[in-house]
C-alpha angles and dihedrals in degrees: 000000000000090000090052092051090047091052091052091048090050093047093050090045092055091045092056098034099042112013096044093040115117137152092274097051091040088062101031102046097055088051092049094048096049108100093204090065090062102040096095091046091051092047091050092050093047093047091048091052091047094049104031103018098080120212092325092054093047092049091048091052094048092047094047091052090051089044095052090049090051095045094045093050096044093046092052089052092047093049092054093043095048095038098196111163119234116251089247087059098041109032134064123233098021117168091234111189100168135031119293097216112154120044100226128066111171110131109020112236090208091055093043095051097041095047091043090053092044091052094047096045091044088059092055098032108030093171088070097049096108094048092045095052093041090054092047090049093051090049090050094046090050089062089062093044092053092051103244103104140041117228091253089055091060094040090051089046092052091050095045093047091049092048094050090047092049090051091050091047090051090051091047092049089052092051092043093050088059100038101030093217094153119028 
């Protein structure tokens, strides 16, 4: 059964990474997946929430920083524990558009962090839910296009990031119900 699921994952990977590859995605997806391209945008959003977002904005910023720390650390542990090689390490003829640095890819850190942040910010800013999850999905899909993750890596990352965020939100709601920090 595991072999069957792996063959599906590999087939879908090749479909996205090779069949759907074209000059536009070959330029766009490496840009999308590069964290450094988004740092200034993230800093501006966080500063805006800290300065103009009131108590809700400040709480969201503090929680997202805690959340990203938790997801990064847990994902690194899971990658080592699971030990699934990235497609760029395990498969021939991958359309590799970025470096294939670390050997393990399950779950995808990009997917974990982006879906965790989307889940958390959707809780505080529900009007932005669609945009947040669309952005997280594009970031996750880009990891397959550039050749460093299987589809299941990003799906597992989306699920793990959402779970960790939901746990943190539940803890926050418990604290907030007692302390009434954000109304």
